[in-house]
C-alpha positions in Angstrom: 14.7 26.6 27.7 11.7 24.3 27.4 9.7 26.7 25.0 12.8 26.9 22.7 13.0 23.1 22.6 9.3 22.7 21.9 9.5 25.3 19.2 12.4 23.6 17.5 10.6 20.2 17.8 7.5 21.6 16.2 9.5 23.2 13.4 11.2 19.8 12.7 7.8 18.0 12.6 6.3 20.7 10.3 9.3 20.5 7.9 9.2 16.7 7.8 5.4 16.7 7.1 5.8 19.4 4.4 8.6 17.4 2.6 6.5 14.2 2.7 3.4 15.9 1.4 5.2 17.7 -1.4 7.3 14.6 -2.5 4.4 12.6 -4.1 2.8 15.3 -6.3 6.3 16.5 -7.4 7.3 13.0 -8.4 4.0 12.6 -10.3 4.6 15.9 -12.1 8.1 15.0 -13.1 7.0 11.6 -14.3 4.3 13.2 -16.5 6.9 15.6 -18.0 9.2 12.7 -18.7 6.4 10.9 -20.5 5.7 13.9 -22.7 9.4 14.2 -23.6 9.6 10.5 -24.6 6.4 10.4 -26.7 7.0 9.1 -30.2 5.9 11.3 -33.0 2.9 9.0 -33.7 1.5 9.7 -30.2 1.7 13.5 -30.3 -2.1 13.7 -29.9 -1.6 12.7 -26.2 0.3 15.9 -25.4 -2.7 18.1 -24.6 -4.1 15.5 -22.2 -0.8 15.1 -20.5 -0.4 18.8 -20.2 -3.7 19.0 -18.5 -2.4 16.5 -16.0 0.7 18.6 -15.5 -1.5 21.7 -14.9 -3.6 19.8 -12.4 -0.6 18.5 -10.5 0.9 22.0 -10.5 -2.3 23.4 -9.0 -2.2 20.7 -6.4 1.4 21.6 -5.4 0.4 25.3 -5.3 -2.5 24.5 -2.9 -0.2 22.4 -0.7 2.3 25.2 -0.6 -0.4 27.7 0.3 -1.7 25.4 3.1 1.8 25.0 4.5 2.3 28.8 4.4 -0.9 29.3 6.3 0.0 26.6 8.9 3.5 27.9 9.3 2.1 31.4 10.0 -0.3 30.1 12.5 2.5 28.0 14.1 4.6 31.1 14.3 1.9 33.1 16.1 1.4 30.3 18.6 5.1 30.0 19.3 5.3 33.8 19.8 2.3 33.6 22.2 3.8 30.7 24.1 7.2 32.2 24.5 5.8 35.6 25.6 3.5 33.9 28.1 6.4 31.9 29.5 8.4 35.2 29.8 5.5 36.9 31.6 5.2 33.9 34.0 8.9 33.7 34.6 9.8 37.3 35.0 6.6 38.7 36.4 5.8 35.9 38.8 2.4 35.5 37.1 0.9 32.1 37.9 -2.1 30.7 36.0 -3.7 33.9 34.7 -4.8 33.5 31.1 -3.6 36.1 28.7 -5.2 36.9 25.4 -3.2 37.5 22.3 -3.8 41.2 22.3 -2.6 41.6 25.9 0.9 40.4 25.2 3.7 43.0 25.0 5.1 42.9 21.4 
């Protein structure tokens, strides 16, 4: 039961960190779009500069999402490894032998 609780706890932390990291660039992106929509006709020359900001913020969000995807994939592999190792230790009576990833029964 301990590996399940640890897995759940890690997923909660990961989700909280992801939400926190995504909130700031998303708020900035929305604020820039709002600024563009409220520009008076006399300041239309600012639109290209503001759109560059939107593009930069969008790319930052894209990079963050990709980083989270990579981290979640690595976390999933670690959780699978941990649960399979716990299974092998519990069922097979294996004590402290180290297992490599490729040795685990999938």
